[in-house]
N, C-alpha and C positions, 0 to 999 in steps of 0.2 A: 633469414628464416624464412620459404615459403610457407600460404596459410596449408595448403597441406602436409607443414611437416607439425600440425597442430595436430593432425588424425592419430586418435589411436594413444591419446593422452591426457593429461587433468593437469588445463590449462587456464588462467583468469587472471584480472584485470578490473579497479573499481573506477568507473570514472565520477570524479567529484570534480567540485570549480569552489572557487572564491566566496558566490553567494549564490542564493534564490536566482534565476531565471537568467542564467548564464548559456542556457540552450543544453542541460546536461540530458534530457528526456529524449527533443531530438535527433540530439547523436549518438545517442546508447541505441537507440531503434534503430538506427541506420548503418549504426557499425555491425547490431547482430542481425541483421536482412544482409547485410553481406557477406557476413560468414555462411548463413546458412545458406545462401546463393552460390555459395563456393563447394557445400556438401557437409561441413560441418556441426555437430549436435552440437547447439548453444544453447545453455541453461541459463536464462532471465533471472536476475533478483531486484531487486530497488531495499536501501536499507531507509528506518522509519515505517510508520508505520500507516503509510501513504492506501490506498485502496483506488486511483483514481490514475495514476504514473503503470501502475504493474499491467491496466490490460495494456497499455500502448507495447510495452514489454512483450508481453507474452501473443500479440498479434506478429510484433516483430519475430521474434522465434518459431510460434508454430508449438509450442508447451508452454504450461504453465508458470507464472512468477512467482517465486515467493517474496517475502521482507521480508528480512535481514534488523532486527530490534534487540538492542542489546539491552536496552528496557525489560521489556517481554521476555527475554530471554537469555541473561546471562549465561558467561562462559561457556561451558559445555552446553547447556541448551541450545545457543547460535551453531553450535557445529552441526548437531543434531539439525537442524534448520535449515543452513548451509546442505547437509547429509542428502537432507530430502529434494531438495531439489536439483544436486546433481546427478540425480539416478539416472543412468544411462545418458552422460552428456559428456563429453570432451573438452569444451569453453564455457567458461564464467564469464559474464557482464554484467557485473552487476554498478547500479546508476544507487549514488548519495545520494543525502538529502541535503534543501539546506546549504548554508556553507560550511565547507571542508569541518570546521573545526566546532558548528554553533551543535549543543548540547542545551542540558538541562540547567536551566538556575546560573547563567551564562560560566561552563564547566564542559569537558569536553567528552560529559558521561552522556550516553545514550547517542554520541555523533557519528557521523559518517568516520571521523578519524577512529574512534573506537572502534567501530567494526573492522575496521579495515587492521589494526591492529590484533584485534583477538583471530582474525581467518588470516592472517602475514598475510595480507592481498597484496600487490605494487597497487601505488594509486596514479593513476592518468587525469593530470590536471588539465580542467576546462580553464582559458581563464577571456573571460569578454573583453575583447581588445578594441571597443570601440574609443574615440578620446584619447586610448593611452599611448605611447611614445616610453617613454625613458622611465616613467614612474611605473612601467608593467614588471619591470626586474626588481626594484623594491618590495611589490608585494609580492609576486613570486618566490623573492629571497626569503619576506618574511612567512608565507606557510611553510618553505619548507624546511627553515629551523626552529618553527612555532614545539612542535612534537614530537621530541626522540625516539627513534624507532620507527617511525613510517619510512617505508622505500618509498617512493616517485621513479616512475618509470618513465613518463615524456610529458611535453604541454603541448596543448594544441589551444592553437589560437584561433577566436571564434568571431567572425563578425568583419575579418580585414576589410581595410577600406578601399585598398588599392596594391600594387606590387612595393610604390614606394614607402607607404607601411610597412608592410611587411620586412621592408629592410633595414627600416629604424627600430622594428619592433626585434627583429633578429640579435641587428646589432648593438638594443640595447641587454636582449639575454643573452650575448656571448659570454658575462661572466659569471651567468648562472648554471651550475653544473647540471642539471637537468635541462634535459637537449628536448626540443621541437620535435614531436614528431609528427605535427599535425598544423596548416591553415587552411581555416573554412574561410571563405569570402563573403563580406556579407551582400546576402541575397533573401530574398519573399522564400524561394524554396525551402528552406526550413524554417517552417514557422506552422506553431499549431493553434485555433481557435481557444476562451477560457471563458470561464466563468467562474460563479462565487466559491465555489468551492473547488475551483484548480482550472482544470485545463478538461473540456467537453472529452466526454466520456468518446472511446476507441470504437465504440459499434455505432456514434451517430453521424460520423464522417466517411466520406471516404479514403480511407485509410491504406489499404492496396495498393494504390495506384503512388500513393505519396510513398510508400515505403520502398518501392521498387526504384522511384526516384531519388532517395534519400541512400540509397544502396549504389546505385551504379557513380553519382557523384563523389559521393563518400572516397573513394578507392584513389579518387585525381587529388583526392587532399590530403589523407591520412596513412600512412608506412601502416596499416593496420598489423602483420605479422612483431612490428616493432615494439605495441602494446602489451604483449603479456609473453610472464612468464610463468614457470611450470610450478605449481602447488603442490609445495611441501606439508602435506597435511594426509593427516594421516583420519580419515572418515570413519565416524560410526556408523556402524549399518541403519538406516532406516527403513530397513523393510520387517515385517510383520504381517504372520499369517493370523487372518482375522477372519471369524464365523459374523453369521449376519443375526441380530436379533429383535431389531426395532427400525421402522421405516421413519425415516422422518424427511417429512416434506419441506421443501426448500427453497420457498420465492428469488427467483431470478426474474428477470427482462429487464427492459430501459427504467422501469423505476425501483426496482431494488435489483442493487450489483454488486454492495459495498461487501467481501468478503476477502477474509485473508483465505489462503491456500489450504494453508499450514491448519487452520482450522476444519477444514472437509476430510482432511486425509484422519485427521486427530479424531472424528469421529467414527469416521470409516474405519476405522484404527478397535475401536468400540465396540462394534459390532451396529454401529449404523447404517443403513441399506437408505442412503439417497436418494428421494424421488423430487429434482424439480419441475417447480411449475411458475408458472403466471399470473401471479393476482389480476394483471389489465385482462386477462384470456381467458386464462383455464379456471376449472372448475378443482376445489381442493384434490388431492390425487386419495384414490381409495385406500381404504388401511391405512391411514396417518393414524401414528401413533406416537409425535413429536412435532412441533412444527418451529422452525426458524426458518423469521423474517428478520433479512439484515438491512441496513441503510441504504441511502440512496437518493430520487429526486421525489417520492411521491409529490412533492408541491407541484411538479411543471404534469401532472397526469392525473391532478385531484377529481376533475370535471368525471372522466373515465372509469377512478376506482370510487366514485358516487355513486357509481351507478350499478356495483356490482353487490346487488338486491341479494343473490343467490350464497353468494362470499362470505358476506356478512354476517350467516345464519350456521352457516357451515364453520366458521369460527367461532363463532358465540358459542356453538351447541361443545364445539370441542372443547373451549374453557368450562364451559359448566360441567365437562362429565371428566375433567382432571386432566386434562391431553396436556403434556409438560408443553410450555411455550420460552420460546426465548425472544424476544424481538427490540433490536439494537438500531438507533436514531431512528430513520425516515420506518423502519418498522413497528416502533413504538409510536409515532409520531399517524399511523394507517391502523392502530388499534385503539383510538383516540376518538372523541365525540366525531370534531372534524377537524378538517385544515386548513388555517385562512390563509389566502394568498392573492395577491392584489387586492388585497379592497373587499373578497366577499367565499366567505364560505361555504365549505363542501362537506358535506357528511362522509362518515370514515365508518369503520366497523362499530365503533359504538361498545365496545370491546372493556376499556376506560374509562374515566371520566377523564375529563379535558379537553382544550381547544386549541392546538397546537398558531401559531400566529407568526407569520414570515416578518423576518425584518432585513431592510437592505443592508444593516450594517453586522460586524460578527460580534455573537453573544458570547462565545466559548469554545476554547480551543485546547488544548494540550491533551496531556500523561496523565493517568485515573489510577491509583488504588482505592480500592473498593473492599471495605468489612460487611457484610452480611450480619444482619439484627438475629435476635431469635422467633423472628415474623417470617422471615426467607424460607421459601421452601427448603424442604428437610433436608435435602444431601447439600445446601449453600447454605447450611445456618455456623458461622463461625467461621466459617472460610473468608480467606485471603484473594480479591481476583486483584490481576492488572488490566489495564484499557484506555483506551484513545475515546475525545470527546473535539467536535467539529463541525458546529452549528449556526447558522442561519436564525433560526428559531426561538419560541419563548413559549411558556404553556403556560394560558390565566388560569389564576388561580392553579397554579401549582402546588406539588408537593414532591416529596420522597419517602417513599415505605417501603423499612425493612433493609437500607442499604446507608452505609458511611459512606463519603466519601471526599474523600484528599488528591491534592495534585503527587507531582512526582516530589517534591520538598516536604511533604509532610502537613498542607498548610488544607485547611477545609475549603472545598469549593459546593460554591450553589447553584445545583444542578438538579434535573428531576425525575423520578423514576418509580418503581413500584413493583416490590418481589416480596407476596404476600401467593397463599395459595401453592399454584403449581407455576406460574405466568411470573417472568424476569421478563422486565420492556423498560426501558431507560435511556438516555442518551449515547447511553456508551459504548464501543464498542470492543470489543472482548477477547485476549489471545488467549485461546486455547493451550498454549502451551505457558499459561502463566497460573489456568486455571481450571484446571484439571474439573475441579467441583463441577464449571456449567457444563461440561462434558455430561457431568455426572446426572446430572439437574433433566439433561434432557434423555437422557436413557433407565433416568428411573421409572 
């Protein structure tokens, strides 16, 4: 089937790997851009709670990337997430997370494999080929047979060193039923820079040039039409008419960019008029009635943020007047008295007590379940919400007011946050599909 055979239909594939660092993001971006260049409307998706990879996939596709997470959105809710992202698209390209079966607590719960099974997507398995020959067959056979019910569409061998290396791999894999549909050579072209929270953000590098080069090269290495199957899904409608009820100011720039796309959709459907602004450069939007400060890298821009006296005064005034506020991770740090980065403390908004100190080592990572205590904002009291935490900072003289936090296995977690008055601020990124009360908080 030529690529034009995908036009006018609904096709999809899930790009998975045996382990992290296998090249999923780069190859998914290359595939997406190659499909777009052929005239197809491609819907990009990312499995799991990641905020950085979706930026690359979104740029490659030229349309929003949606997260598919079966911890946040189990069962039917996951289908709804998929439906949102597929609106107006012909082909779905889903990038997996970590290794194919890596889920919560040593299980397949919330893994790439679980998402593939719920959505009925065929799996295209990327195998990092460096230093492998016959063992590749054992690895692939184990992955294919581990979980019944998964459909494997093909293998992409990534990082193949030579034509001889390719022959050895193909000979070894001849005993495996899954066909080799791509062989990508080991070369510098398919690389991306990274830092402490993952890849450097898409907007910080000259990504367009890379995408065009990847798209051109990938056509020579991968049988693109062979990757996709028709989607056998009756997708629930994600279209709703909704009125405009409230102006919600959303911080979005180089320092604050970690948002789940579906969160913004759910706010809009609840009646929010989303007005984006840059805390690095802009004033608070006029007529702001609620404030959403997402995560990101405020520590990298701490000096600039520390000089925003006008914004500091405006945000503190909003809080005094009872404006609903949601601040997640970097946004929480922004509301504190200061951020200490590389040994120097920079004043922040001073709307909440505390000093955030950046560390070189990871301080906390994982899914979170939050129960809101009676002192939390009225619309949140007693509610249960799900989110994710990933941070390299800690809070001196830390506190946790108005929230009880556990991990996905129900164990208490040491973290920091504030849920009092009309302010919900913590290190946790909430997914609104699992936390409608958080939407209600911003719209209250």
